[in-house]
C-alpha positions in Angstrom: 81.2 -54.4 117.6 79.6 -56.6 114.9 81.9 -57.9 111.5 81.5 -59.3 108.2 84.0 -60.5 105.3 84.8 -58.3 102.4 87.0 -60.1 99.7 89.0 -62.1 102.3 89.3 -59.6 105.0 86.9 -58.8 108.2 86.6 -55.4 108.3 84.1 -53.6 111.5 80.7 -52.0 110.7 77.9 -50.1 112.1 74.4 -51.1 112.4 72.6 -49.6 109.5 75.3 -49.4 107.4 75.3 -50.1 103.9 78.1 -52.6 102.0 79.9 -49.6 100.4 79.3 -47.1 103.3 81.2 -49.9 105.9 84.0 -50.7 103.2 84.8 -47.1 102.6 85.5 -46.5 106.4 87.4 -49.1 105.7 89.7 -47.2 103.0 88.0 -49.3 100.1 86.3 -48.5 97.5 84.1 -50.3 95.2 83.2 -48.9 91.8 80.2 -46.8 92.0 78.6 -44.0 89.9 75.5 -42.7 91.5 76.0 -43.6 95.4 77.3 -40.1 97.0 78.1 -40.1 100.8 75.8 -37.0 101.4 72.7 -37.9 98.6 69.7 -40.8 99.2 70.2 -44.4 97.6 68.5 -43.9 94.2 70.5 -47.9 93.1 70.3 -47.2 89.5 73.3 -47.6 88.0 73.8 -50.9 89.5 77.4 -50.9 88.7 78.6 -51.7 92.6 76.7 -54.9 92.6 78.4 -57.6 94.5 78.2 -60.7 95.6 77.3 -61.8 98.7 77.1 -65.4 100.3 73.8 -67.3 100.6 72.3 -64.7 98.2 70.6 -65.9 94.8 71.9 -62.7 92.4 74.0 -59.9 93.0 73.1 -57.5 95.1 73.8 -53.5 95.1 76.2 -52.5 97.7 74.9 -48.6 97.7 71.4 -49.7 99.0 72.4 -53.4 100.6 72.6 -53.5 104.9 75.6 -55.4 106.0 74.7 -58.1 108.5 76.8 -59.6 111.3 78.9 -62.4 110.4 77.6 -61.7 106.0 80.5 -62.4 103.2 80.7 -60.0 100.1 82.9 -60.5 97.0 83.5 -57.8 95.1 86.0 -59.0 92.6 85.4 -62.5 92.6 84.7 -64.0 89.0 80.3 -63.7 88.8 81.0 -59.9 90.9 83.6 -58.9 88.1 81.3 -60.8 85.2 78.1 -58.7 86.7 80.0 -55.3 86.7 81.4 -55.9 83.1 77.9 -56.5 82.2 76.3 -53.7 83.2 79.9 -51.4 82.3 78.5 -52.8 78.4 75.1 -51.5 78.6 76.5 -48.1 80.1 78.8 -47.6 76.8 76.1 -48.1 74.4 75.0 -45.9 73.5 77.8 -43.4 75.4 80.0 -41.2 72.7 83.7 -42.2 72.4 84.5 -38.2 72.7 87.0 -38.5 75.2 89.3 -36.7 73.3 87.9 -33.0 73.6 85.4 -34.1 76.8 86.2 -31.3 80.3 85.9 -34.9 81.6 88.5 -36.8 80.6 91.7 -37.6 82.7 88.7 -37.0 86.0 85.7 -39.6 84.6 85.4 -42.3 86.4 83.3 -43.4 83.5 86.5 -44.0 81.7 88.4 -44.9 84.6 85.7 -48.0 85.3 85.4 -49.1 81.5 89.4 -49.3 81.4 89.6 -51.4 84.6 86.1 -53.2 83.9 84.8 -53.2 80.9 85.4 -56.1 78.3 87.5 -53.2 75.9 85.3 -54.5 72.9 82.0 -53.5 72.0 79.4 -56.2 70.5 77.1 -53.2 69.4 77.2 -52.5 66.0 74.0 -50.4 65.3 73.6 -46.2 65.6 73.9 -44.7 68.9 71.3 -43.0 70.5 71.7 -39.3 69.4 69.9 -36.6 71.6 70.9 -32.6 72.1 74.7 -31.2 72.5 75.2 -27.9 74.1 72.1 -27.6 76.5 72.3 -24.6 78.6 70.6 -26.0 81.7 71.6 -22.2 83.2 73.9 -19.7 83.4 76.9 -21.7 84.5 76.6 -25.8 83.7 76.3 -27.1 80.4 74.6 -30.4 79.2 75.4 -32.9 77.0 72.5 -35.2 76.9 74.6 -38.2 74.9 77.0 -38.4 77.6 74.9 -39.0 81.1 73.9 -41.9 82.4 71.0 -41.1 84.4 72.5 -41.2 87.7 70.7 -39.3 89.3 73.1 -37.3 91.6 72.4 -33.6 89.7 68.4 -34.1 90.6 68.9 -35.7 93.9 71.6 -32.4 94.8 69.3 -30.1 93.9 66.3 -31.5 95.6 68.3 -32.9 99.3 70.9 -30.4 99.8 70.4 -27.0 98.0 66.7 -27.4 98.7 66.0 -26.1 95.1 64.3 -28.3 92.8 65.3 -27.6 89.9 66.3 -30.6 87.7 63.7 -33.9 86.9 64.2 -36.9 84.6 62.1 -36.8 81.4 61.0 -39.7 78.5 62.1 -43.2 79.4 64.0 -46.1 78.4 66.9 -45.2 76.0 65.1 -41.8 75.5 65.1 -40.7 78.8 67.4 -37.3 79.4 66.8 -34.2 82.0 65.5 -31.5 82.1 64.7 -28.2 84.1 61.5 -27.9 85.1 59.2 -25.7 82.6 60.2 -21.9 83.5 63.3 -22.6 85.5 66.7 -22.8 85.0 69.4 -24.4 86.7 70.5 -20.7 88.7 70.2 -21.8 92.6 73.6 -20.5 94.3 75.4 -23.7 94.5 74.8 -24.8 90.5 77.9 -25.8 89.8 78.7 -28.2 92.1 76.8 -30.9 89.7 80.0 -30.6 87.5 82.1 -32.5 90.0 79.1 -34.6 90.9 78.5 -35.5 87.9 80.9 -39.4 87.5 80.9 -38.2 83.3 81.4 -35.5 81.3 77.8 -34.4 81.1 77.7 -31.4 83.1 80.4 -28.8 82.4 81.6 -25.8 83.4 80.5 -23.2 80.9 83.4 -21.0 82.4 86.0 -23.6 82.2 84.5 -25.5 79.3 87.7 -26.3 76.9 90.6 -23.9 79.0 92.7 -27.0 79.3 93.0 -30.2 79.9 93.5 -31.8 83.4 96.8 -33.8 82.9 98.7 -30.3 81.5 97.3 -28.1 84.9 98.6 -28.6 89.0 96.3 -28.1 91.9 96.8 -26.6 94.9 95.0 -26.8 98.4 93.8 -23.5 99.2 90.8 -21.6 100.6 87.6 -19.2 99.5 89.0 -15.9 100.0 84.5 -15.4 99.1 83.4 -15.3 102.1 84.0 -16.1 106.1 83.0 -19.8 105.4 86.3 -20.0 104.4 85.1 -23.5 101.8 88.4 -25.3 101.3 88.8 -25.7 97.7 91.8 -26.8 94.9 93.4 -24.4 92.9 93.6 -25.8 89.6 96.7 -23.6 86.8 98.1 -23.7 84.4 101.2 -21.6 82.1 101.2 -19.9 86.3 97.4 -19.1 85.1 94.6 -19.9 87.7 92.1 -21.9 85.4 89.2 -22.8 87.9 88.2 -23.7 91.8 86.8 -26.6 92.8 85.6 -27.4 96.2 87.7 -29.8 98.7 86.6 -32.2 100.9 86.4 -30.6 104.5 82.9 -32.2 106.5 84.2 -29.5 109.1 83.8 -26.6 106.7 81.9 -26.9 103.4 81.4 -30.6 103.4 81.9 -31.6 99.7 80.3 -28.2 98.5 81.1 -24.5 96.7 79.0 -22.0 96.3 79.2 -20.6 92.3 80.3 -16.8 93.6 83.2 -18.3 95.1 84.0 -20.5 92.1 83.9 -17.6 90.0 84.7 -14.3 92.1 88.0 -14.9 93.9 90.3 -15.8 91.0 90.3 -14.2 87.7 91.7 -11.1 89.3 94.8 -12.9 90.2 95.5 -12.6 87.2 93.9 -9.7 85.4 96.6 -7.7 83.2 95.1 -5.0 83.1 94.1 -4.1 86.9 96.9 -6.2 88.5 99.3 -3.8 89.9 102.3 -5.2 88.4 105.5 -3.2 89.9 106.2 -1.0 92.5 105.0 2.8 91.6 105.3 6.2 93.4 103.9 9.8 92.6 107.1 12.3 92.3 107.4 14.9 95.2 106.2 18.0 93.1 103.5 16.7 91.2 99.6 16.6 93.3 96.9 13.6 93.3 94.6 14.9 91.1 97.3 15.5 88.2 98.1 11.4 88.2 102.1 11.0 88.0 102.3 7.3 89.5 105.4 5.9 87.8 107.2 2.5 88.2 110.1 2.4 89.8 112.0 -1.0 92.2 111.3 -2.1 95.1 114.4 0.1 97.3 113.3 3.4 95.8 109.5 2.9 96.5 110.4 1.4 100.3 112.4 4.6 100.9 110.2 6.7 99.6 107.9 4.9 102.1 110.3 5.5 105.1 111.1 9.2 103.4 107.5 9.6 104.8 107.0 7.9 108.1 109.4 9.5 109.2 108.7 13.1 108.7 105.1 12.4 111.2 104.3 11.6 114.7 103.0 8.3 115.3 99.4 9.6 116.4 99.4 11.2 113.1 99.9 8.0 110.8 96.5 5.4 110.6 97.1 2.1 109.2 94.6 0.2 107.9 94.5 -3.6 108.1 92.7 -5.8 105.8 90.4 -9.0 106.6 91.2 -9.9 102.7 94.7 -10.7 104.0 96.5 -13.3 106.0 97.2 -13.6 109.8 100.8 -13.4 109.3 100.5 -9.9 107.2 98.1 -8.6 109.4 100.3 -9.1 112.4 103.8 -7.7 110.7 101.4 -4.7 110.3 99.8 -4.5 113.9 104.0 -5.0 114.9 105.0 -2.3 112.5 102.6 0.1 113.5 102.7 -0.3 116.8 106.3 -1.2 117.9 107.9 1.0 114.9 105.9 3.9 114.2 104.5 4.1 117.5 100.6 4.2 116.1 97.9 2.5 117.5 95.8 4.0 115.3 95.0 0.6 113.2 91.8 -0.8 112.3 90.2 -2.3 109.1 87.0 -2.3 107.1 84.1 -4.9 107.7 81.5 -6.2 104.6 78.9 -7.3 105.2 76.3 -8.1 102.0 72.8 -9.4 102.7 72.6 -12.7 104.9 73.8 -16.2 105.4 72.2 -18.3 103.9 71.2 -22.0 105.3 74.1 -23.6 103.4 77.4 -22.3 103.0 76.8 -18.5 102.2 77.3 -15.8 104.7 77.1 -12.3 104.6 80.5 -11.4 106.2 82.5 -11.4 102.0 85.7 -11.3 103.7 87.8 -14.5 104.7 89.6 -13.4 107.8 87.6 -10.5 110.1 87.7 -13.2 113.1 91.7 -13.2 112.8 91.8 -9.2 113.0 89.6 -9.9 116.0 92.3 -12.5 117.7 95.2 -9.9 116.6 92.7 -7.6 118.8 92.5 -5.0 115.5 89.1 -3.5 115.7 86.4 -2.4 112.9 87.0 0.9 111.6 84.6 3.5 113.0 82.9 7.1 112.4 85.3 8.4 115.3 88.6 6.8 112.9 87.4 8.3 109.7 86.8 11.6 111.1 90.2 11.7 112.0 91.1 11.2 108.4 88.1 14.2 107.4 89.8 16.3 109.9 93.2 15.7 109.1 94.6 14.6 112.3 96.0 11.8 110.0 98.3 13.0 107.9 99.9 9.7 106.5 97.5 6.3 105.4 98.7 3.0 104.5 96.3 0.7 103.2 96.6 -2.6 103.3 94.7 -5.0 100.6 91.6 -3.2 101.0 89.8 0.3 99.4 88.6 3.8 101.3 86.0 3.7 98.1 84.1 0.8 100.2 83.7 3.5 103.1 80.4 6.3 102.7 82.2 10.0 101.4 85.0 8.6 99.6 86.0 11.3 97.9 86.2 13.4 100.3 88.1 11.4 102.5 91.0 10.8 99.6 91.4 14.7 99.7 91.7 14.6 103.4 94.9 12.3 103.3 97.9 13.8 102.4 100.0 10.4 102.1 98.6 7.6 101.2 100.9 4.3 100.4 98.3 1.4 99.0 100.1 -1.7 99.8 97.7 -3.7 97.2 97.3 -6.2 94.7 94.7 -4.7 91.7 94.5 -0.6 91.0 90.4 0.1 91.9 89.4 3.6 91.0 91.0 5.9 93.8 94.2 3.6 94.0 95.2 6.6 91.1 95.7 9.4 93.5 98.4 7.2 95.8 101.8 8.4 96.7 103.4 4.5 96.6 101.9 2.2 95.4 102.9 -1.3 96.5 102.4 -4.4 94.7 101.0 -7.3 97.6 100.8 -10.9 96.3 97.3 -12.4 96.2 96.2 -15.3 98.3 97.3 -17.5 95.6 100.8 -16.8 95.6 101.5 -16.8 98.8 101.8 -19.0 102.1 99.3 -18.0 105.6 96.2 -19.0 107.1 92.5 -17.2 107.5 90.8 -17.7 110.6 87.3 -18.5 109.7 83.7 -17.9 111.2 83.9 -20.8 112.9 87.2 -19.8 114.4 88.6 -22.7 112.5 92.3 -21.5 111.2 93.1 -22.7 107.6 96.3 -22.9 105.3 96.7 -21.3 102.4 99.6 -22.3 100.0 101.0 -20.6 96.5 99.6 -21.9 93.1 100.8 -19.4 91.3 104.1 -17.8 91.1 105.1 -14.1 91.5 108.9 -13.1 90.5 109.9 -13.4 93.5 108.8 -16.7 93.9 111.1 -17.3 90.9 114.3 -15.2 92.6 113.8 -17.7 95.8 113.1 -21.0 94.7 114.1 -23.0 97.9 111.4 -21.3 99.3 108.5 -21.8 97.0 109.3 -24.1 94.0 108.6 -27.8 95.0 109.6 -29.9 92.6 106.7 -32.9 92.5 105.0 -35.3 90.9 101.4 -33.9 90.4 98.6 -36.6 90.5 99.2 -37.8 86.7 102.6 -38.4 87.1 103.8 -35.0 85.8 106.4 -32.9 87.0 104.5 -30.3 87.7 106.8 -26.4 85.9 104.4 -24.2 87.3 107.2 -21.7 88.2 108.7 -21.7 85.0 105.8 -20.6 82.9 103.2 -18.1 82.2 103.0 -14.3 83.5 104.2 -13.4 86.8 103.4 -10.7 88.6 106.6 -8.2 90.8 104.3 -8.8 94.1 105.4 -9.4 97.5 103.9 -10.9 100.5 102.4 -8.3 102.3 104.7 -9.6 105.6 107.6 -9.3 104.2 107.6 -5.7 102.6 106.9 -4.5 105.8 109.6 -6.4 107.3 112.0 -5.2 105.3 110.5 -1.4 105.7 111.0 -2.2 109.9 114.7 -3.8 109.6 115.8 -0.4 107.7 114.4 1.8 110.3 116.6 0.4 112.9 114.3 -2.9 114.0 114.6 -6.8 112.8 111.4 -8.7 112.9 114.0 -11.8 112.5 111.4 -13.9 109.5 113.1 -15.7 107.1 109.4 -17.4 105.9 106.0 -17.4 106.6 105.8 -19.9 109.2 108.0 -17.7 111.8 105.6 -15.2 111.5 102.9 -17.5 112.7 105.4 -19.4 115.0 106.0 -16.1 116.8 102.3 -15.1 116.7 101.2 -18.7 118.5 103.7 -17.2 120.9 102.2 -14.3 121.8 98.8 -14.5 121.0 97.4 -16.3 123.8 94.1 -18.4 121.8 97.0 -19.3 118.9 99.0 -21.0 121.4 100.0 -24.9 120.6 99.6 -24.4 117.2 102.2 -25.1 114.1 101.4 -24.9 110.6 101.8 -29.0 110.9 99.1 -29.0 113.6 96.8 -26.6 111.2 97.2 -29.1 108.3 95.3 -29.8 105.4 91.8 -29.7 107.5 92.2 -26.4 109.9 92.3 -26.5 113.7 89.8 -24.6 115.9 91.3 -21.8 118.0 91.5 -23.0 121.1 91.2 -27.3 120.6 94.3 -27.3 118.3 95.2 -30.8 119.3 91.6 -32.2 119.1 91.6 -31.2 115.9 95.0 -31.5 114.2 94.5 -33.4 110.7 
């Protein structure tokens, strides 16, 4: 394999690679603004200038291909001098508003200014002023003064999304970015320009001024907006989710995430108006139409569910699993239905909407439909619904879903004598339930989803519930975050009296005389891996941070 030298180190490279690509492959970071591995080379920021021996002048690492035996210096006095000069030019007109900039704390310009600039400015003229708070689209705000004209956002819209919506206008110090006449930055992936922007020029209208990054914790997770399962980070302050941002996984979502996933899969988590805050049950002599749900403690709610189960035969009880719930929750529900209740009546409600697009979005708007297929749980069908309408099913246990997504909702609701809802948020028909059990959301639990590629991926708790507060050994891991601050997400903010569904169902099984023997989510997954051939050999360790494909766990383990 051909080799070259970078800062005294002999490195391998692939013919055709540029200096910055070969360095990145070797784990060496060369400063850059405009370069991005998924975009074409622009070469306009110049901060990646390096010294190449026998070359008459500095070369930009993003556009210079490596040659066998090439000797490159990225930290020589000449290279540092060139980088300092570039930084000085970039900072001439850049506003000194880091204290109010949303990008502060994760800004490349801020980091490079600290590391590479000369520390003072020789420019004593009036800075060039441009428009601020420009609404480029429904989700993105633009500050023209902060823009360094790297063109990442322009190239992204054209090359990745395939919808050119942005362009440069004017020249020299007057240059700025605008949408094409009559257009907005409103494509389904518009918010990715926020992370692409290396400075604070493009910011999220949803997140602006809601928190500083050094005051938040962040947790690796998976988006629940569709069957893609984009890898993402959940950012939390005071136990409230503030934003979701994409996490790199080249096998799933590359560097991107859709706007739908960012904006529609987190606000319900801390919604005080709709969250089920504690267990509730109806007085036995009160009808559905009369309301009558009252708060109670967990033991009373579980006792009521068990009492109702004992009133019916197994084939009179139906279970609605959920493609929004984890493998672990659905597996334990399935065990409970079959082994404890003696019912084979278990199905789930699909959610297919629109069509798959060419980038990430899937028509299946659930994160775990393939996981239910692995468990052998089928979509609900007309025969299942007819049994509800004909009152062959006297009791229905619904986990993390709503019968309101079915046609003839009112008829179905009236046909059910006893309805147990194991849900995180109330919905239109939930007031007719007999018992409501508060379920923890995906941001509050450990677990796994299986995406449309049959890739098993992990979620982890990012915010705390009262259950987690009582059991700190299971959840509250004291650690330093990326900014060196102690993670206090377990001690602040609102906590709901919710529990993981698998844990509640396991408790009901225990009361009914069968001990499942699970102390944590990992033990549930290990039991699945032992019983389901497709998951054989898998574990949380093998799944890792980037997932493992069913049947190929050894090949893709991270």
